[in-house]
C-alpha positions as CSV (number, residue, x, y, z in Angstrom):
1,L,88.0,102.1,45.6
2,L,86.8,100.8,42.3
3,A,87.9,97.3,43.1
4,L,86.1,97.4,46.5
5,A,83.0,98.9,44.9
6,A,83.0,96.1,42.3
7,I,83.4,93.4,45.0
8,A,80.6,94.9,47.1
9,A,78.4,95.1,44.0
10,R,79.1,91.5,43.2
11,V,78.3,90.4,46.8
12,A,75.1,92.4,46.7
13,I,74.1,90.8,43.4
14,V,74.8,87.3,44.7
15,R,72.8,88.0,47.8
16,L,69.9,89.4,45.7
17,R,69.9,86.4,43.5
18,E,69.9,84.1,46.6
19,H,67.0,86.1,48.0
20,L,65.1,85.9,44.8
21,R,65.7,82.2,44.6
22,E,64.5,81.7,48.2
23,T,61.4,83.8,47.4
24,A,60.6,81.8,44.3
25,M,61.0,78.5,46.2
26,R,58.6,79.8,48.9
27,V,56.1,80.9,46.4
28,R,56.3,77.6,44.5
29,R,55.9,75.7,47.8
30,S,52.9,77.7,48.9
31,T,51.3,77.4,45.4
32,L,51.7,73.6,45.3
33,L,50.4,73.2,48.8
34,Y,47.4,75.3,48.1
35,D,46.6,73.4,44.9
36,F,47.1,70.1,46.8
37,S,44.8,71.2,49.6
38,Q,42.1,72.1,47.0
39,R,42.4,68.7,45.4
40,L,42.1,67.0,48.8
41,T,38.7,68.6,49.3
42,L,37.3,66.6,46.4
43,V,38.4,63.2,47.5
44,V,35.7,60.8,48.6
45,G,37.5,57.9,50.1
46,A,40.9,56.5,51.2
47,Q,41.7,55.0,47.9
48,D,40.8,58.2,46.0
49,L,43.0,60.1,48.4
50,A,45.9,57.7,47.8
51,R,45.7,58.1,44.1
52,T,45.3,61.9,44.4
53,V,48.5,62.1,46.6
54,A,50.5,60.0,44.1
55,A,49.3,62.1,41.2
56,S,50.1,65.4,42.9
57,V,53.7,64.2,43.9
58,E,54.4,63.0,40.3
59,E,53.1,66.3,38.8
60,S,55.0,68.5,41.3
61,F,58.4,66.7,41.3
62,D,58.3,64.8,38.0
63,R,59.0,61.5,39.9
64,A,57.2,58.3,40.2
65,A,55.2,58.0,43.4
66,V,53.2,55.2,45.1
67,V,50.9,55.5,48.2
68,L,50.5,52.4,50.3
69,L,47.5,52.0,52.7
70,L,46.7,49.3,55.2
71,G,44.1,47.0,53.9
72,A,41.5,45.0,55.9
73,D,44.0,42.1,56.1
74,G,46.6,44.3,57.8
75,K,48.8,44.4,54.7
76,L,50.0,47.4,52.7
77,E,48.2,47.9,49.4
78,P,49.8,50.2,46.8
79,F,47.9,52.9,44.9
80,T,49.4,54.9,42.0
81,R,48.3,57.7,39.7
82,P,45.3,56.6,37.6
83,G,46.4,54.9,34.4
84,L,49.9,54.3,35.7
85,G,51.5,51.5,37.6
86,H,54.8,51.4,39.5
87,D,55.6,48.0,40.9
88,L,57.5,47.6,44.2
89,D,59.4,44.4,44.7
90,A,59.5,42.4,47.9
91,L,62.5,44.3,49.3
92,E,60.7,47.6,48.7
93,M,57.5,46.4,50.3
94,R,59.4,45.3,53.4
95,A,61.1,48.7,53.5
96,A,57.6,50.4,53.3
97,A,56.3,48.1,56.1
98,H,59.4,49.1,58.2
99,A,58.7,52.8,57.6
100,L,55.1,52.2,58.7
101,A,55.9,50.2,61.8
102,A,58.7,52.4,63.0
103,D,56.9,55.6,61.9
104,E,60.1,57.0,60.5
105,P,61.4,57.7,56.9
106,V,63.5,55.1,55.1
107,S,65.9,56.8,52.6
108,A,66.7,55.3,49.2
109,G,69.7,53.0,49.2
110,T,70.0,52.9,53.0
111,G,68.9,50.5,55.7
112,P,65.8,48.4,54.7
113,A,65.9,50.2,51.3
114,A,69.5,49.3,50.5
115,G,69.7,48.8,46.7
116,S,66.3,50.5,46.1
117,P,65.8,53.9,44.4
118,W,62.7,54.6,46.5
119,T,62.4,56.7,49.6
120,F,59.5,55.8,52.0
121,L,57.8,58.4,54.2
122,P,55.2,57.2,56.7
123,I,51.9,59.0,56.3
124,S,51.4,59.8,60.0
125,L,49.5,62.3,62.0
126,P,51.6,65.1,63.6
127,A,52.4,64.5,67.2
128,H,50.7,67.7,68.3
129,V,47.3,66.7,66.8
130,A,44.8,66.3,69.7
131,G,43.8,62.7,70.2
132,A,46.5,61.3,67.9
133,S,46.9,57.6,68.9
134,P,50.4,56.1,69.5
135,D,50.2,54.3,66.1
136,R,49.8,57.5,64.2
137,A,51.1,56.1,60.9
138,K,48.2,55.4,58.5
139,G,50.1,54.6,55.3
140,V,53.3,55.2,53.4
141,L,54.3,57.6,50.6
142,A,57.0,56.1,48.3
143,V,58.9,58.5,46.0
144,H,61.4,57.4,43.4
145,Q,64.6,59.4,43.9
146,G,66.2,61.3,41.0
147,E,69.6,63.0,40.6
148,R,68.7,66.3,42.3
149,R,71.1,67.5,45.0
150,G,71.8,70.6,47.1
151,R,69.2,73.3,47.8
152,R,66.7,72.0,45.4
153,A,66.7,68.6,47.0
154,E,66.3,70.2,50.5
155,E,63.4,72.3,49.3
156,E,61.7,69.2,47.7
157,A,62.2,67.3,50.9
158,R,60.4,70.0,52.9
159,L,57.6,70.1,50.4
160,L,57.2,66.3,50.5
161,F,56.9,66.3,54.2
162,A,54.3,69.1,54.0
163,I,52.3,67.1,51.5
164,R,52.7,64.0,53.7
165,D,51.3,65.9,56.7
166,Q,48.3,67.2,54.7
167,A,47.6,63.7,53.4
168,A,47.7,62.2,56.9
169,L,45.2,64.8,58.2
170,A,42.9,64.2,55.2
171,L,43.1,60.4,55.6
172,E,42.2,60.8,59.3
173,R,39.3,63.0,58.4
174,I,38.0,60.4,55.9
175,R,38.3,57.6,58.4
176,L,36.5,59.6,61.1
177,A,33.7,60.3,58.6
178,E,33.5,56.5,57.8
179,T,33.4,55.7,61.5
180,Q,30.6,58.2,62.0
181,Q,28.7,56.8,59.0
182,Q,29.1,53.2,60.5
183,D,27.8,54.5,63.8
184,R,24.8,56.1,62.2
185,L,24.1,52.8,60.2
186,L,24.4,50.8,63.4
187,A,22.0,53.1,65.3
188,E,19.5,53.0,62.4
189,T,19.7,49.2,62.3
190,E,19.0,49.0,66.0
191,R,16.1,51.4,65.7
192,L,14.6,49.3,62.8
193,S,15.1,46.1,64.8
194,S,13.4,47.6,67.8
195,A,10.5,48.8,65.6
196,M,10.2,45.3,64.0
197,L,10.1,43.6,67.4
198,A,7.5,46.0,68.7
199,S,5.4,45.4,65.7
200,V,5.7,41.6,65.9
201,S,4.9,41.8,69.7
202,H,1.8,43.8,69.0
203,D,0.6,41.4,66.2
204,L,1.1,38.4,68.5
205,R,-0.5,39.9,71.6
206,T,-4.1,39.7,70.4
207,P,-4.2,36.0,69.3
208,L,-2.1,35.1,72.4
209,A,-4.6,36.8,74.7
210,S,-7.4,34.8,73.1
211,I,-5.5,31.5,73.4
212,M,-4.5,32.3,77.1
213,G,-8.2,33.2,77.9
214,G,-9.5,30.0,76.4
215,T,-6.9,27.9,78.2
216,S,-7.6,29.6,81.5
217,T,-11.3,28.9,81.0
218,L,-10.6,25.2,80.3
219,I,-8.4,24.9,83.4
220,E,-10.7,26.7,85.8
221,L,-14.2,25.8,84.5
222,E,-13.6,22.5,82.7
223,S,-15.9,20.5,85.0
224,S,-18.8,22.9,84.5
225,L,-18.6,23.0,80.7
226,D,-20.6,20.8,78.4
227,P,-18.6,18.7,75.9
228,A,-19.6,21.0,72.9
229,A,-18.4,24.1,74.7
230,R,-15.3,22.3,75.9
């Protein structure tokens, strides 16, 4: 009976420790995601967002991180934590481009990232987001892999995907705001152009009316006008 009681107590202690570990992981994940969401509310542009995401990943996981966004020329442009630089070689840039084009993760040391210590996660809108276009991927999150294994690695992977999803939504929000701003600027430009044309038309109307009146008089009454009046 004592042996059975000891075994049962040991099993209970192991289960309790596992439960406490799971609870601690969930609390840490929730805290990090909350802090990250708060930081996202302060970003003012896509480049600022990219640097904020890279900094948050480095602070949370103690690993190098790079965020790559599509530039105006259609090429990926890397952004890192302010004050730091992590260079990606040609192989790694191709792996990032593959993750973006295929809209699927590329794990370190496999496939296009063979021989590279970086994992590439496409920053893409979740499929359930209303209005998400087929090319949902807006960028790539590159994370340098460490030696972590087991449950901790699984937990970090879930957290990374959650950060990726929040970053994708924030990036889409920024681009929608930029599009709305461009639409407002275009509407204002058209309004000013119309006002300028109306003003010019009004300024020209009076002298043109005098010119047309004098010309009509010459055409219709030329024979009855004396040379001085003509």
